[in-house]
N, C-alpha and C positions, 0 to 999 in steps of 0.2 A: 409615497412608497418609502417609508423610513423605519418601520419597526424592525425589520430584519437586520438592520444595521446597528441597533443599539449597543451591542456588545463588541462592536468591530473598533479596534484601537488604531486609528489611522496613523498615530505616532509610530507604530511598529514597523511601517512600510519602509523606512529608511534603514532598518536593522536586519533586513532579511537577506543580505548578501547577493543582491542582483548581479546577474552576469554582465561582465563589462565588455562583452563582445561588441563589435561595430554593427551598425544595420543601416539600411537605406530604404525608407518606407515612404510610399506615396498613397495618401488617402483617396481612393478612387471613388468611393460610394458615399453620397449624402444619406445620412440616417435620420429618418423622421419617426419619432417614437411617441406613443400615447394611445390611450383608449379612444376610438373614434376616428383616429387619423386615416383609416381606409377612405373616408369621405373626401379626402384631398387627392385621390388618385387621378381624377380629371385634371385637375389644376396642376399637379406635378407632372404628369405625362405631356400635357399640352406645352408646358415650359420647356420640354426638350425638343420641341418642334415635330412631335408626332402627331400626324394626322389620321392614320389608320393603324390601330395596334392589333396585334395577335395576342389574344388572352390564353395562355397555356396553363391548363389546370386539369383536375380529375373528376370523376363522376361523383365522389363523396363531397367535394367542395361546392359543386353544382347542386347536389341535394340539400346541402347545409344552407343554401341561398346566398353564399358569399360571391359567388361568380355574377349572378343576376345583379347584386348590388353594386359590384365593380363596374359591370357593363352600363348600369344606369347613371353613375357618376361620371363615366368616361363620355358617354354620349351627351350628357348635360353641358360637358366642357367643350363639345363640339368635335370629340375624337371618335371616329368610326371604329367599330370592333368586330373583329372575326374570332370565333372561339374554336380552340382545339382542346377538347375535354376528355381526350383518350390516353392520358398520361397513366402509366402503370408503375408499380414499385419496382426499383432497380432498373431504370429505363435502359433498354438496349438500343442497338444501332438500327434495328428496325422501327422502333418507336420514334427515333430521331427522323428517319427517312420519312415517315408518315406525316410527322409534324411539319417538316420542311416543304413537303408537297402541298399541304394546305396553305402554307404561308406563301408560297410561290404563286398559287392560284388565285389568292386574294390581293396580292401586290402590296403587302403591308410595309409600313416604314419604321416600326417599332414593335418591341416584344415586351410582354408582362408575364412574369411567372407568379402564379397565385396557388399557393398550396404548400406542400412539404418539400423536402430536398429533391425529391424525384421531379416535381414540377419545375423546380429552378434548373435542375440539370438538364431536363429535356428542353427548356427555353433556351438555356445556353448552348447546347449542342445544335439546335435548330439554327442559332445565329451563326455558329461556326460554318455549317454546310450552306446556308443561305447566301452568305456574303463572300465566302472563300472557295466554295465548291468542293468537290471530292467527297471522301467518305470520312467518318469519325476517326478511322484508324490512321488517317493522315495527320492527325493533330494530337496523337498520343505522345505526351512529352511536354515540353516548355516552349512557349513562344513560337509556334509553328504557323500561325496565321499571319499572312502577309498583307491583307487588306483590312480596312476599317470595318467594325461591325455596327449594327444597328443599335439605337438606344435601348437599354434594357432596364426595366424596373422590376424589382423583387419584392414579393409581398409573402412572407412566411405565415402560415397557419398553424404550424407547429414550432415547438421550442426545442429544437434538436441539431440539425446539421450545421447551422451558421452559414449555409450556402450562399445567402444574401450578402455575406461580406467577404467571399472568396472569389478569386478569378480562376476557377477551375470548374469543368463539367466532368462528372464521374459516370461514365457510360460503359456498359457491359457489351462485349462482343456477343451478337446474337447466335453465333454458332459455338463458340469456345467457352462463353460465359466468363471470359477473363474481364475484369474490371480494368478500364483505361481511364487514367487521369489525364485530361487534356487542360493544361494550363496556359492561360495567355491573358495578360492585363487587359487586353481589348474587350474580353468577355465579361468582365466584372460589371456589376449593376451601377448605373448612374445614380439611382435612388433605391433605397431600401425603406418600405413602410412597415414599421413594427407596431402593429395594433394588437395588444394582448386580447382584446375582446374576440378576435377572430379564433383564438386558441381554445376558447370555451367550448366549441363544438366537437372538439377531439374526442373519440372514444377513450375509455379509460386505459386500454392496452397501448393505444397510440401514444398517449400522454406519458405512460410509463417507459415505452421503449425509446422515444425521442429524448425523453428527459435524461434518462441513463447515458445515452449517446452524447449529450450535451456535457454532462459531468465527465465522461471519459475524455472528451475533447480537452477539457481544461486540465485534467490530470496529465494526460500524455504530453500535451504541448509545453508543460512546465518543466520537462526534463529532457526533451530531444536534444540531439547533438547540434541541431540547427537553431536552438533557442537563443534569443538575444535578450537584453535588458528590456527592450519594448514588448517583445512577445510574452515575457514573464509577467509584466504589468497586466495584459490582457488575460492571461491564463489565471493569475491569481484572483483578479476581480470577477472573472467568469466563474471560478469555483466558488467564491464567497457568495455570489447570487445564487447558484444553483444548489449548492450543498445545503443551504438553509431553506430555500423556497420549495424544493422538490417533495420533501415530506408534507409540507402544507398543502400543496396541490394534490397529492396523493389522497390525503385525508379530506380535503374540501375542495373538488374540482371547480367550484363557482367563485373561489377566492381570486378576484380579478388583480389584486396587488401582487400576490405570489406568482400568478400567470405572467405578470409584466416582468418580475425578476427572473423567471425562467427564460422569457423571450430575450430579454436585454443579455442575460448570462450566455445564452446560445450564441447570440451574434458576437459577443466579445470573444467567446471561444473560437468562433470562425475567423476573427481578425488574428487570434493567436496562430491558428493553423496557417493563415496565409503567410505569417512571419516565421513559423518554426517547424511546420509539417507535423506528421504524427508518428506513431512508434509500434511496437510489436503487438499490442492489443489489437490494434486494427488490421495488422498483417494476419493474426490468428482468427479474426472474425470473418474476414472475406471468404476464405475456403468453407467455413461452416455455413454461410449464407448460399454459396454456389452449389455445394454438394449435399447439404442437409436441409436446405430451404428454411434455415433459422433466421428470423427477422434480425437485421443488423444490430439494433439496440440491445436485443437480448444476447446476441452473439458476443458483442464486445464488452457487454456488462458482465457476463459469466467468466470471461477470460481476464477482465482487469485486475482484480485482486491478486491472481497468480503472476501476472506481469509485474505488478508493483513490488511483489515480494523478490521476484527474480532480479529485477533491476536495483533493488535496495542493497544487494550484495556489494554494489559499488558505492564506496563511502561518499563520494561527491553527489551522486544521485540520491542516496539515502538522506543526505542533508537538504536537498531540494525538496523531496517530499516532505520532510519534517517542517520545513518553512511553509509549505502549501497547506498542511494540516494546521498549522498555527494561524495562517491567514484565514482559514475557514472556520476558525473557533473550535476545532478538535483536539488542539494540544496547546501548550503554553510555550511562549518564546523561551528558550533556553532549556526546554525539556530535552532529556535524552533522545537522540534521533531515531534510535531503534524503536523506543516506547512510542514516539509519535507516529511513525510509520505503522506500527500495529494498529494504532487507533484509526489511522486512515483506512487500512485494509478492513478492519471491523466494520467501519461506517459503510463503505463501499458494499459490503456483503449484506449488511442489514437493509440497506436501501433496495436492494433486489427483492428481499423478502417483504418489505413493506409495500412494494409495488406488484407483488404476487408474480415476480419473474422467477424462473428457475435459477438455483445457484449451482447447478452441477450440469456437465454435458450428459451424464447417465439419464438425468430427468428429461433430457431434450432428445433422447433416443439415439445418441451418437454411439455407434458400435466401436469396440476396441480395435477391430480389424480395419477400420477406416482412419485411424490415427496415423499411420505412416504416410498415406497420400495427403492428408490434411497438413502435416508437418512439412512435407516436401514443398507444397504449394506456399505455405505460410512463409517459409524461408526465402522464397522468390519474390514475395511482395516488396514493392517500392518502398513502403513506409517502414519496413524492418531496418532499411539502411540508415534510418535517423535515430533508431533506438539508442539510448545512451550507453547500453551495455550490448557488445556484439551478441547475436543470437543466431544459432544454427539450426538445421533441421532436427539434429539430436535434441537441442535445447526445447524446441517446440514440440517434440514427441513427449518429453517429460512434463512441459507445461499443459498439454492436452490431457496426459494422464492425471496430472494433479486436478485438473478442473472436472475429471470424470468421476472423481471419488464422491 
């Protein structure tokens, strides 16, 4: 996996003005990467002392044969398996309760999340409830679990959320649809198995939406107020992997090398989120998903170019974006920052078109009368507080209007 790096000048890394902010980072997750590494699931799970695992997945992963293969390799290693295959997109508190009920009945002592971000969020949510009791609402926030959790193994089959490298479960309230970020280091995966061969079975639209999400993670984490020199390393490397591999995967979905770059890039972006959080593009995307039923990757993708332009009004952020563009090969070191940012915005928009995703809210059926409600909710999103430029409901109104054109 080298050809996507041929024009990457590693010598420029020391010239990009990394943030000098302090950080305290503990690597909680062992990462096992490579085609065919799913075959090690039994060995790796057994090494954690797990005798009976709950395999959390969805119907699509079962149909693709990945769940059956995982079960076979686990049983071969002497690990019993109970399957919960009712994960749904954007899991709710009800989904978590259903999963936890299956886990309690089986008496499991370890959890495996196999699938996209929803499978991993469901597995993490189940772990909270199973080990610490109560409801997901009790864990909304940071570090609210008081008891140890069961060993968790994360196996992504999409290159998008990077949830396998994050200590957070994102769960929606079944009644209000409010997304709750439940963060706790105890819920982080002990092992993440990154096998790009598993991503070959993704439908084209899933590849498109999850890939755009991974790129958005790299772009947003590179400029948040919480960013550090460490998180920027992850952001920039993730951006370089994904911005170059994504068009290849869209044009040739069977390209395993490009799939590997996307999967690794998504995980690196997940590490960046863990250390820097996200910004206004995700704040704007969540209400679009809740009220308009727009898939998350499409929602964040359509808003991202407008958020980049909004944030680039701040000189420091404009320079950060310019450095990111240079790191991804979109601009040259020393190029005028405004020019580099325009190239970044143009590429983000072009990637949406290449992936056959909408570039405007109008095309997604969002009505003008909905914008005030969307803007009010976007301004209340937690991720908005990390945006490098203060963003109000009035700002979100203008951003949604710009995206609707």
